[in-house]
Steps between C-alpha positions, in 0.01 A plus 500: 500500500570670172295782363386517141754692294362804326632791301420858586434720199570872478201733537530671160270787408466692173502868604508835322731768636528864399853614419496881539857545368387369159134609538366153414344188651689170506365152575717274712454143620631521853472317830278646771809564711649703213192724497572578866863581410386731218265681739783539751793599274331633186467352153804673347733378777372142477535494120854643524596233756343222289698613194823507704437144621419377149130424550403744223676557169 
């Protein structure tokens, strides 16, 4: 028997983060798993990595 095909969507959340290096708040639309990564590694490190990979301009 075949199951019904379905698509799984990403759990995106609009979230405000405080960036102490620039003393300002930024709003990001990130996945719930990314929020866990930011809590683990820190916002500055995650933003630096995202820029290196080309996710952010």
